[in-house]
C-alpha positions in Angstrom: 69.1 16.9 145.2 71.6 19.7 145.8 74.3 17.6 143.9 71.8 17.0 141.0 71.0 20.7 140.7 74.7 21.5 140.8 75.4 19.1 138.0 72.6 20.5 135.9 73.9 24.0 136.5 77.2 23.1 134.9 75.4 22.3 131.6 73.7 25.7 131.1 74.4 29.3 131.8 70.7 29.7 132.9 69.7 29.9 136.5 68.5 26.5 137.4 67.8 26.9 141.1 68.5 29.1 144.0 68.9 27.6 147.5 65.4 28.0 148.9 66.7 27.3 152.5 69.2 30.2 152.4 68.2 33.2 154.6 68.9 35.8 153.2 69.8 35.3 149.6 73.4 34.3 149.3 75.6 37.3 148.5 77.2 35.6 145.5 73.8 34.9 143.9 72.6 38.5 144.5 75.7 40.0 143.0 75.5 37.7 140.0 71.9 38.7 139.4 72.7 42.4 139.6 75.6 42.0 137.2 73.5 40.2 134.7 70.7 42.7 135.0 73.1 45.6 134.4 74.5 43.8 131.3 71.0 43.4 129.9 70.3 47.1 130.4 73.6 48.1 128.8 72.8 45.8 125.8 69.4 47.5 125.3 70.6 51.0 125.6 74.0 50.5 123.8 74.7 51.7 120.3 76.3 49.8 117.5 79.6 51.2 116.3 78.5 51.1 112.6 81.9 52.2 111.3 83.6 49.4 113.1 81.0 46.9 111.9 81.5 48.0 108.3 85.2 47.4 108.7 84.6 44.0 110.1 82.4 43.1 107.2 85.0 44.1 104.5 85.5 43.3 101.7 81.7 43.3 101.5 80.3 46.8 100.7 77.8 48.3 103.1 75.0 50.9 102.9 73.6 52.8 105.9 70.0 53.5 106.6 67.9 54.4 109.6 64.4 53.9 110.8 61.9 56.6 111.8 62.9 56.0 115.4 66.1 58.1 115.3 66.5 58.5 119.1 67.1 55.4 121.3 64.4 56.6 123.8 61.9 56.9 121.0 62.9 53.5 119.6 62.2 51.8 123.0 58.8 53.6 123.4 57.6 53.3 119.8 58.2 49.9 118.2 56.0 51.0 115.2 58.6 53.7 114.2 61.4 51.1 114.2 59.5 49.2 111.5 59.4 52.2 109.2 62.2 53.8 107.1 63.1 57.3 108.2 61.4 60.0 106.1 63.4 60.7 103.0 65.5 57.6 103.3 66.9 56.5 99.9 68.2 53.1 98.9 69.3 52.0 95.5 67.5 49.3 93.5 69.6 46.2 93.9 67.2 43.6 92.4 69.2 40.8 94.1 67.8 37.4 95.0 69.0 37.7 98.7 69.8 40.7 100.8 71.3 40.8 104.3 70.2 43.6 106.6 71.9 44.0 110.0 69.8 45.9 112.5 70.8 46.9 116.0 67.5 45.7 117.6 67.7 45.3 121.4 71.3 44.2 121.7 74.2 46.2 120.2 76.5 43.7 121.9 74.8 40.8 120.1 75.4 42.5 116.7 79.1 43.4 117.4 79.9 39.9 118.8 78.1 37.7 116.2 77.1 39.5 113.0 80.5 39.6 111.2 81.4 36.0 111.7 77.9 34.9 110.7 77.9 37.0 107.5 81.3 35.5 106.6 80.0 32.0 107.1 76.9 32.8 105.0 78.9 34.1 102.1 80.9 30.9 102.1 77.7 28.9 101.7 75.8 31.4 99.5 78.3 32.9 97.1 75.7 35.2 95.5 75.9 37.3 98.7 79.5 38.3 97.8 78.4 40.9 95.3 75.5 42.5 97.2 76.0 45.3 99.8 75.0 44.6 103.3 72.5 47.1 104.7 73.2 48.5 108.1 70.0 49.7 109.8 70.0 51.8 112.9 66.9 51.9 115.1 65.6 48.7 113.5 62.9 46.3 114.4 62.5 43.0 112.5 59.9 44.3 110.1 62.1 47.2 108.9 63.7 44.5 106.7 60.4 44.3 104.8 60.5 48.0 103.9 64.2 47.7 102.9 63.6 44.7 100.8 60.7 46.3 99.0 62.7 49.5 98.3 65.7 47.6 97.0 63.8 45.0 95.0 65.3 42.1 96.9 63.7 38.7 96.3 64.4 37.6 99.9 65.6 39.5 103.0 67.6 38.1 105.9 67.5 40.4 108.9 70.2 39.8 111.4 69.2 41.7 114.6 70.2 42.0 118.2 67.8 39.9 120.4 66.2 41.0 123.6 68.8 40.2 126.3 68.0 37.9 129.2 69.6 37.5 132.6 72.2 35.0 131.3 72.9 36.1 127.7 73.0 39.7 126.7 74.8 39.4 123.3 72.5 37.1 121.3 71.6 37.6 117.6 68.5 36.6 115.8 68.1 35.9 112.0 64.7 36.4 110.2 64.2 35.2 106.7 61.4 36.7 104.5 60.5 35.8 100.9 59.1 38.6 98.7 59.4 41.3 101.4 56.8 44.1 101.4 55.5 46.5 104.0 52.6 45.1 106.1 53.7 41.4 106.2 53.0 39.6 109.4 55.6 37.8 111.4 54.0 34.5 110.4 55.5 35.1 106.9 59.1 34.8 108.1 61.3 32.1 109.6 63.5 32.8 112.6 66.8 31.3 113.7 67.4 32.6 117.2 70.0 32.3 120.1 73.1 32.9 117.9 75.8 33.5 120.5 78.9 31.9 122.0 77.5 31.0 125.4 75.9 27.7 124.7 73.9 29.0 121.7 74.3 28.5 118.0 77.7 29.3 116.7 78.2 31.1 113.4 78.9 28.0 111.4 75.9 26.1 112.7 73.6 29.1 112.3 74.8 29.6 108.7 74.1 26.0 107.9 70.5 26.3 109.2 69.9 29.6 107.4 71.4 28.4 104.1 69.1 25.4 104.3 66.1 27.6 104.9 67.1 29.8 101.9 67.3 26.9 99.6 64.0 25.4 100.9 62.2 28.7 100.6 63.3 29.0 97.0 62.0 25.5 96.2 58.8 26.0 98.1 58.2 29.6 97.1 57.3 30.6 100.7 58.7 31.4 104.1 57.0 31.5 107.4 54.5 28.9 108.7 54.5 27.2 105.3 58.2 26.4 105.6 59.2 23.9 108.3 62.8 23.9 109.5 64.0 20.4 108.7 67.7 21.3 108.5 68.6 19.0 111.3 67.1 16.0 109.6 68.7 17.0 106.3 72.1 17.0 107.9 71.8 13.4 109.1 73.8 10.8 107.1 71.8 8.6 104.7 71.0 5.1 105.8 
């Protein structure tokens, strides 16, 4: 059994099993747990370097906006404020078919590590994105994309946001696609592509393939969320 668990552990970064017979917990396992726990805390409390992110996204233009949760401590205590634009926030009317919003969410590391490469892969698949500014949203929860989409007149919003870190991956990114965004939508109205990271998760090319498929399917169906089933894997299979 020990050999079987060891073989399984080599296939995943997740903790598969600790040695139940060990008394006390092996020092290596304890130190690894403490290191991963610290990385998760750092990811949650970290801040995105928005200027560096804007440079990494060039030549795409960027616009900055913030939620009503201006302080990180408030953001963590008040998820509702992270879903609202800051009072007095102004965004131009873009009236674009698809808008990308990048929010810090619960992992600044996830944004820095994955968002630029994913956006580049998306622009290669969806050329209309090349002429639309990317919105950089500080203090963002997923639903802040609805308010941003409504304010800019976007037909569809793709929110890329740092995912809640676990004890094996602290730099994961999530992507949430919403058709006809407006304030008050439920999460059932959007599609999610999660676990975008380089530690056994979806890489930027694979994630962009899936998101691009969802964008096309949403346009054909006229809906996102529970009405839209992700069949991108089946669509990628060779005919016959």
